[in-house]
C-alpha positions as CSV (number, residue, x, y, z in Angstrom):
1,M,134.1,80.1,27.1
2,E,136.3,83.1,26.4
3,L,138.3,82.4,23.3
4,C,141.3,84.3,24.6
5,S,143.1,83.7,27.9
6,E,145.9,85.9,29.0
7,E,146.8,83.2,31.6
8,A,147.0,80.5,28.9
9,M,149.2,82.6,26.6
10,K,151.5,83.5,29.5
11,Y,152.0,79.8,30.2
12,V,153.0,79.3,26.6
13,W,155.4,82.2,26.6
14,E,157.0,81.2,30.0
15,G,157.1,77.5,29.1
16,A,160.6,76.0,29.2
17,I,162.3,72.6,28.9
18,P,165.2,71.7,31.3
19,L,168.1,70.6,29.1
20,Q,171.2,68.7,30.0
21,I,173.5,69.3,27.1
22,H,176.6,67.2,26.6
23,L,179.6,68.1,24.5
24,H,180.1,65.3,22.0
25,E,183.1,63.0,22.7
26,S,184.8,63.8,19.4
27,D,184.9,67.5,20.2
28,V,186.5,67.1,23.7
29,T,190.2,68.0,23.9
30,T,190.6,67.9,27.7
31,L,190.6,65.3,30.4
32,P,188.4,64.9,32.2
33,P,185.7,65.9,29.7
34,P,183.5,68.9,30.8
35,P,180.3,68.1,32.7
36,P,177.0,68.7,30.9
37,A,175.6,72.2,30.7
38,L,172.2,72.6,32.4
39,V,170.0,75.1,30.6
40,L,166.3,76.1,30.5
41,G,165.3,76.2,26.8
42,P,162.2,78.3,26.0
43,R,159.5,76.2,24.3
44,I,158.9,79.0,21.7
45,G,162.6,79.4,21.1
46,Y,165.1,77.7,18.8
47,L,168.2,75.6,19.5
48,P,170.7,78.0,17.8
49,L,169.6,80.7,20.2
50,L,171.2,78.7,23.1
51,V,174.6,78.8,21.5
52,P,175.7,82.1,23.2
53,I,175.1,80.4,26.5
54,I,176.6,77.0,25.7
55,K,179.7,78.0,23.8
56,P,181.4,79.8,26.6
57,Y,180.7,76.9,28.9
58,F,182.5,74.4,26.6
59,S,185.1,76.8,25.1
60,G,188.0,75.4,27.2
61,A,187.4,71.9,25.9
62,L,186.9,72.6,22.1
63,P,189.5,71.9,19.4
64,P,190.8,74.8,17.3
65,G,189.0,75.7,14.2
66,E,185.7,77.3,13.0
67,D,182.6,76.4,14.9
68,T,179.5,74.9,13.1
69,V,177.2,74.2,16.1
70,W,174.4,71.7,15.9
71,F,172.6,69.4,18.3
72,D,171.6,65.7,18.3
73,Y,169.3,63.5,20.3
74,K,170.1,59.8,20.5
75,G,172.1,60.3,17.2
76,L,169.4,62.2,15.4
77,P,170.5,65.6,14.1
78,L,167.9,68.1,15.4
79,K,166.3,70.5,12.9
80,W,167.2,74.0,14.1
81,Y,164.2,75.8,12.5
82,V,161.6,73.7,14.4
83,P,160.6,75.3,17.8
84,L,162.3,73.6,20.7
85,G,159.0,72.7,22.3
86,V,157.8,71.0,19.2
87,L,161.1,69.0,19.0
88,F,160.6,67.8,22.6
89,D,156.9,66.9,22.1
90,L,157.7,65.0,18.9
91,L,160.8,63.1,19.9
92,C,160.0,62.3,23.6
93,A,156.9,60.2,23.6
94,E,157.4,59.8,27.3
95,P,158.6,63.3,28.5
96,E,162.2,63.1,29.6
97,R,163.4,65.6,32.2
98,P,166.0,66.9,31.9
99,W,166.1,66.4,28.2
100,N,169.6,65.2,27.4
101,L,171.1,66.7,24.2
102,T,174.6,66.3,22.6
103,V,176.9,68.6,20.7
104,G,179.7,66.9,18.6
105,D,181.1,65.4,15.4
106,G,178.6,64.1,12.9
107,A,180.9,61.3,11.7
108,V,180.6,59.3,14.9
109,S,177.6,60.9,16.5
110,V,175.2,58.0,16.3
111,S,177.5,55.3,17.7
112,V,179.0,57.3,20.5
113,T,175.8,59.0,21.6
114,L,173.8,55.8,21.9
115,K,176.7,54.1,23.6
116,I,177.2,56.8,26.3
117,D,173.8,58.1,27.1
118,Q,170.6,59.3,25.5
119,S,171.0,63.0,26.3
120,P,170.8,65.7,23.7
121,K,174.3,66.7,22.6
122,V,175.9,69.7,21.1
123,H,178.4,69.6,18.2
124,F,180.9,72.3,17.2
125,R,182.3,70.4,14.2
126,G,181.1,68.0,11.4
127,Y,177.9,69.8,10.4
128,P,175.6,67.2,8.8
129,G,174.7,69.2,5.7
130,E,173.0,66.2,4.1
131,V,170.4,66.2,6.9
132,L,170.2,69.8,8.1
133,T,169.9,73.0,6.1
134,P,172.8,75.5,6.8
135,C,172.5,77.8,9.8
136,E,174.8,80.7,10.1
137,G,173.6,81.6,13.6
138,E,170.9,83.9,15.0
139,E,170.5,85.9,11.8
140,T,169.6,82.7,9.9
141,V,167.0,81.7,12.6
142,K,165.6,85.2,12.5
143,W,164.9,85.1,8.8
144,S,163.5,81.6,9.0
145,Y,161.0,83.0,11.6
146,I,160.2,86.0,9.5
147,N,159.5,83.8,6.5
148,S,157.1,81.7,8.6
149,L,155.4,84.9,9.7
150,K,155.0,85.8,6.0
151,E,153.4,82.4,5.3
152,A,151.0,82.8,8.2
153,A,150.0,86.3,7.1
154,Y,149.3,85.0,3.6
155,V,147.0,82.4,5.0
156,I,145.2,84.7,7.4
157,N,144.9,87.8,5.2
158,G,145.4,86.5,1.7
159,N,148.7,88.5,1.4
160,S,151.8,89.1,3.4
161,K,152.0,92.9,2.9
162,S,151.8,93.6,6.7
163,I,155.1,91.6,7.1
164,M,156.8,92.9,3.9
165,N,156.1,96.5,4.9
166,M,157.1,96.2,8.5
167,P,159.6,98.9,9.5
168,Q,163.1,97.5,10.3
169,A,162.8,98.9,13.8
170,D,159.5,96.9,14.4
171,Q,161.1,93.8,12.9
172,F,164.1,94.1,15.3
173,D,161.8,94.7,18.3
174,L,159.6,91.8,17.4
175,W,162.5,89.4,17.1
176,Q,164.1,90.7,20.4
177,S,160.8,90.2,22.2
178,L,160.7,86.6,21.1
179,I,164.3,86.0,22.2
180,K,163.7,87.6,25.6
181,G,160.3,86.0,26.1
182,D,158.6,89.4,26.4
183,M,155.0,88.6,25.6
184,D,153.6,92.1,26.1
185,G,156.3,93.6,23.9
186,Y,155.6,91.1,21.3
187,H,151.9,91.7,21.3
188,R,152.5,95.5,21.2
189,I,154.4,95.1,17.9
190,S,152.5,92.1,16.4
191,S,149.1,93.9,16.9
192,R,150.1,96.1,13.9
193,L,150.3,93.1,11.6
194,K,146.5,92.5,11.6
195,L,146.8,88.8,12.1
196,G,144.0,88.1,14.6
197,P,142.9,87.0,17.2
198,V,140.0,84.9,16.1
199,G,136.5,85.2,17.5
200,E,134.2,87.9,18.9
201,D,135.0,87.0,22.5
202,C,138.6,88.0,21.9
203,I,137.7,91.6,21.2
204,L,136.3,92.1,24.6
205,N,139.0,90.1,26.4
206,R,141.9,91.8,24.8
207,A,140.4,95.2,25.0
208,S,139.9,95.0,28.7
209,S,143.3,93.3,29.5
210,M,145.6,95.2,27.2
211,Q,144.5,98.9,27.1
212,S,147.7,100.0,25.5
213,R,146.6,98.4,22.3
214,Q,143.5,100.7,21.9
215,A,145.1,103.0,19.4
216,T,145.2,103.6,15.7
217,D,147.3,100.5,15.2
218,E,144.7,98.2,16.8
219,P,144.6,94.8,14.8
220,E,141.8,94.0,12.5
221,I,139.9,91.4,14.4
222,V,138.8,88.3,12.6
223,G,135.1,88.3,13.5
224,S,132.2,86.0,13.1
225,N,130.8,87.7,9.9
226,R,133.4,86.2,7.6
227,P,135.4,83.0,7.4
228,S,138.7,82.7,9.3
229,R,141.7,81.0,7.7
230,L,144.2,79.7,10.2
231,P,147.7,78.3,9.5
232,V,148.5,74.9,11.1
233,R,151.7,72.8,10.9
234,L,151.4,69.2,11.8
235,Y,154.2,66.7,12.6
236,V,152.8,63.2,12.2
237,R,155.0,60.4,13.7
238,N,154.1,56.8,12.9
239,V,154.9,54.4,15.8
240,D,154.9,50.7,15.1
241,Q,153.5,49.8,18.5
242,D,150.5,50.6,20.7
243,L,150.6,54.0,22.5
244,E,149.4,52.6,25.8
245,Y,152.9,52.5,27.2
246,L,154.7,55.6,26.0
247,E,157.9,54.8,27.7
248,D,158.3,51.8,25.3
249,V,158.0,53.9,22.1
250,Q,161.1,53.4,20.1
251,T,163.6,56.1,19.4
252,L,163.2,58.1,16.2
253,D,166.3,57.4,14.1
254,N,165.6,59.4,11.0
255,W,163.4,62.3,9.9
256,D,161.8,60.2,7.1
257,S,159.6,58.7,9.7
258,V,157.9,62.1,10.3
259,S,155.3,63.6,7.9
260,Y,155.1,67.3,7.7
261,I,151.7,68.8,6.8
262,N,150.9,72.5,6.3
263,R,147.2,73.3,6.2
264,A,145.1,76.4,6.2
265,I,141.9,75.6,8.1
266,E,138.9,77.7,7.1
267,F,135.9,77.9,9.3
268,H,132.9,80.1,10.3
269,K,131.5,80.8,13.7
270,E,127.8,81.3,13.7
271,G,125.8,82.1,16.8
272,G,126.6,79.7,19.6
273,N,128.2,77.1,17.3
274,Y,131.9,76.4,17.7
275,M,134.2,74.2,15.7
276,T,136.2,71.9,17.9
277,L,139.8,70.8,17.8
278,K,138.4,67.3,17.0
279,H,136.7,68.5,13.8
280,A,139.9,70.3,12.8
281,M,142.0,67.2,13.2
282,R,139.4,65.0,11.5
283,N,139.4,67.3,8.4
284,I,143.1,67.5,8.3
285,L,143.9,63.8,9.0
286,R,140.6,62.2,7.9
287,E,142.1,58.7,7.5
288,I,143.3,58.8,11.2
289,F,140.5,60.7,13.0
290,S,137.5,59.4,11.1
291,E,134.7,57.7,13.0
292,E,133.4,54.2,12.2
293,A,129.8,55.3,12.5
294,S,130.0,59.0,11.8
295,T,126.6,60.6,11.6
296,N,127.7,64.1,11.0
297,A,125.8,65.0,7.9
298,N,127.7,68.2,7.5
299,E,131.2,66.6,7.3
300,L,133.0,67.5,4.1
301,D,134.1,65.0,1.6
302,G,137.5,66.5,0.6
303,T,139.9,69.3,0.8
304,E,140.4,72.4,-1.3
305,E,143.7,73.5,-2.8
306,A,145.0,76.9,-1.5
307,D,145.9,79.7,-3.8
308,S,148.8,78.8,-6.2
309,A,150.9,81.6,-4.7
310,Y,151.1,79.4,-1.6
311,R,151.5,76.1,-3.3
312,D,152.8,74.2,-0.3
313,L,149.8,74.9,1.9
314,E,146.6,72.9,1.5
315,T,143.3,74.4,2.6
316,T,140.6,72.4,4.4
317,S,137.2,74.1,4.3
318,M,135.2,73.6,7.5
319,K,132.4,76.0,6.9
320,N,129.6,73.6,7.7
321,D,131.4,71.4,10.2
322,L,129.9,73.0,13.3
323,V,128.6,71.6,16.5
324,E,126.6,73.2,19.3
325,E,128.6,74.2,22.3
326,S,126.4,71.9,24.4
327,T,127.5,68.8,22.4
328,F,131.2,68.9,23.2
329,G,132.5,65.4,24.0
330,R,130.2,63.3,21.9
331,Q,132.9,61.9,19.6
332,G,136.6,61.1,20.0
333,P,139.5,60.0,17.8
334,N,140.8,56.5,17.4
335,K,142.5,55.1,20.5
336,G,145.8,54.7,18.7
337,T,146.5,58.4,18.3
338,L,148.0,61.0,20.6
339,V,147.8,64.8,20.0
340,R,150.2,67.2,21.7
341,I,150.2,71.0,21.5
342,Q,152.6,73.0,23.6
343,G,153.4,70.0,25.7
344,I,149.8,69.2,26.6
345,E,147.4,66.6,25.3
346,P,144.3,68.7,25.0
347,D,140.7,67.7,25.1
348,L,139.7,67.4,21.5
349,D,136.2,68.8,22.3
350,I,137.4,72.3,23.1
351,P,136.7,75.1,20.6
352,F,139.4,75.2,17.9
353,A,139.5,79.0,18.0
354,W,140.6,78.8,21.7
355,V,143.4,76.5,20.8
356,V,144.6,78.7,18.0
357,N,144.4,82.0,20.0
358,N,146.1,80.7,23.1
359,L,148.5,77.9,22.0
360,K,149.9,79.2,18.7
361,N,153.6,80.0,18.4
362,P,154.9,83.5,17.8
363,D,155.1,82.7,14.1
364,Y,151.3,82.6,14.2
365,F,151.3,78.9,13.2
366,L,149.6,76.3,15.5
367,H,152.2,73.5,15.7
368,V,150.6,70.1,16.4
369,C,152.4,66.8,17.1
370,V,150.5,63.6,16.3
371,Y,151.6,60.1,17.3
372,V,149.9,57.4,15.2
373,G,150.1,53.9,16.8
374,T,149.3,50.5,15.5
375,S,145.8,50.7,17.1
376,S,144.8,53.3,14.5
377,K,142.8,52.2,11.5
378,A,145.2,53.7,9.1
379,K,148.7,55.3,9.2
380,A,149.3,58.9,8.2
381,K,150.6,59.1,4.6
């Protein structure tokens, strides 16, 4: 299996969610109220980046005053710094298309939104500062993204110098390529950051498919002769019911029900041995993905703290947790769990390096949503 797929990466970059965005009732000053805006939201994008499209559409119905735009879904204020695709995967157990969002006034958001419909809504007043961190617009989102990129660089290379020393012109072009969904432009700039990809197979794949990168700024490939450290962000949602019928999963009414876990996964690739996504999940969330009768003698007993300079990131060492490629599919997680990455529920027996190389976000983090139902042996802490 090739560990890099241009086709898979293209699907990620072109992935979009159909949105039906309603102006919250408290922000409406006209009769009849404006119809909802229908927008395609890029999975790798962020909600505030939709404001230049949405604001002109609703401008004729807005009250006078300064705009502080935010979105809610079923009364829950949506975190603007979480990629749109991750929000959708986390909040819609049963995918809802179009996804109905709301914009409006925080003081009455919950009661009105739940009463009228369950669409995402957009708000231009009443910013819920007690729930959401301030967002001044695109520039705030850009620097949040750059900070995530710094964190990823630290995990992968042990420092973030490549990001800190990035010329302003490259920084601008990198951000613009993300906004415009320009995958080739993004890779052309990001290749100078020396952040991957992972695995020997990637060298051949990318060398043959992207000749323009064969230059002095070619990235330092993470090969099989040394461990790879990969940044992962998990969003673990506990559900007080079985996951057999996703349409019955209750609405998430507060962010306290979601656990955020940042981990740096370290692993080696030796010969024909590949670490699977299953092993990665088991070592990150051992209490959820453990096996009743695990016979894996190489499984590690604990986790290792990352460098103090990156205090919020825990490191799970997986050096010896390897399986032969021919043994994929022998083990599985507990039935009460559901894993989603980029809108798909992947086979947990595929090589973890493939998942990282092809399904990571432009911030170089692999964002993973995990639903934990009552059938699991233990809930995520």
